[in-house]
C-alpha positions as a printed NumPy array, in Angstrom:
array([[108.851, 220.64 , 115.783],
       [109.03 , 223.241, 113.288],
       [108.565, 226.861, 115.032],
       [107.95 , 230.267, 113.603],
       [110.   , 233.023, 114.542],
       [106.942, 235.021, 115.215],
       [106.282, 232.726, 118.244],
       [109.832, 232.966, 119.878],
       [111.688, 235.37 , 121.763],
       [115.461, 236.032, 120.903],
       [116.367, 234.364, 124.203],
       [114.825, 231.044, 122.865],
       [116.766, 231.752, 119.68 ],
       [120.066, 231.769, 121.672],
       [118.879, 228.61 , 123.651],
       [118.435, 226.484, 120.189],
       [121.743, 227.833, 118.899],
       [123.672, 226.873, 121.999],
       [122.268, 223.36 , 122.331],
       [123.091, 223.082, 118.397],
       [126.935, 223.398, 119.159],
       [128.193, 220.629, 121.58 ],
       [131.153, 222.877, 122.43 ],
       [128.96 , 225.994, 123.12 ],
       [128.362, 226.582, 126.766],
       [124.765, 227.504, 127.855],
       [124.185, 231.165, 128.64 ],
       [127.564, 232.347, 126.99 ],
       [125.563, 233.939, 124.063],
       [123.513, 237.27 , 124.112],
       [121.868, 239.458, 121.731],
       [125.023, 241.541, 121.628],
       [127.372, 238.643, 121.2  ],
       [129.568, 238.989, 117.97 ],
       [129.439, 235.813, 116.197],
       [133.172, 235.624, 115.5  ],
       [134.133, 235.657, 118.928],
       [132.013, 232.645, 119.334],
       [131.82 , 230.786, 115.936],
       [134.15 , 229.767, 113.307],
       [132.06 , 229.756, 110.288],
       [134.103, 226.637, 108.643],
       [132.206, 224.55 , 106.453],
       [130.952, 222.122, 108.987],
       [129.744, 224.78 , 111.411],
       [127.949, 226.897, 108.701],
       [126.282, 223.603, 107.262],
       [124.962, 222.567, 110.843],
       [123.697, 226.263, 111.548],
       [122.197, 226.694, 108.086],
       [120.485, 222.974, 108.664],
       [119.619, 223.835, 112.108],
       [117.472, 227.239, 110.737],
       [115.978, 225.004, 107.984],
       [114.821, 222.37 , 110.002],
       [113.685, 224.457, 113.155],
       [112.368, 227.437, 111.572],
       [111.638, 226.344, 107.793],
       [113.94 , 229.321, 106.606],
       [116.611, 228.85 , 104.176],
       [119.685, 231.249, 104.788],
       [122.983, 230.932, 102.9  ],
       [126.852, 230.922, 104.024],
       [126.827, 234.48 , 102.7  ],
       [124.31 , 235.538, 105.367],
       [126.226, 234.019, 108.141],
       [129.147, 235.824, 106.974],
       [127.532, 239.096, 106.924],
       [125.504, 238.796, 110.008],
       [127.933, 240.517, 112.833],
       [125.868, 239.689, 115.807],
       [123.525, 237.153, 117.225],
       [120.607, 239.914, 116.928],
       [121.681, 240.4  , 113.104],
       [121.491, 236.475, 112.612],
       [117.977, 236.384, 114.46 ],
       [116.646, 239.619, 112.671],
       [117.781, 237.785, 109.331],
       [115.918, 234.631, 110.203],
       [113.132, 236.19 , 111.585],
       [112.441, 238.489, 108.607],
       [112.794, 235.423, 106.169],
       [110.555, 233.537, 108.042],
       [107.838, 236.367, 107.757],
       [108.262, 236.554, 104.258],
       [107.731, 232.894, 103.794]])
């Protein structure tokens, strides 16, 4: 089921991200979490996240978007902005 970013809060976004990565402990992330402290954006993780965003929110993000986002909040804002523009 695709969701629009307008419908979900950042807490739901974080929960879905944590579910997507098997090695991510639930409740570990917050909006202020620095991505590089929790993720290694190797090609596999980047593809998993890009696909997750595309399937869940019908939004296309790039590897550069991931590299440029510093925190979970920035990533959420990026996906939210792209969803609203679609």
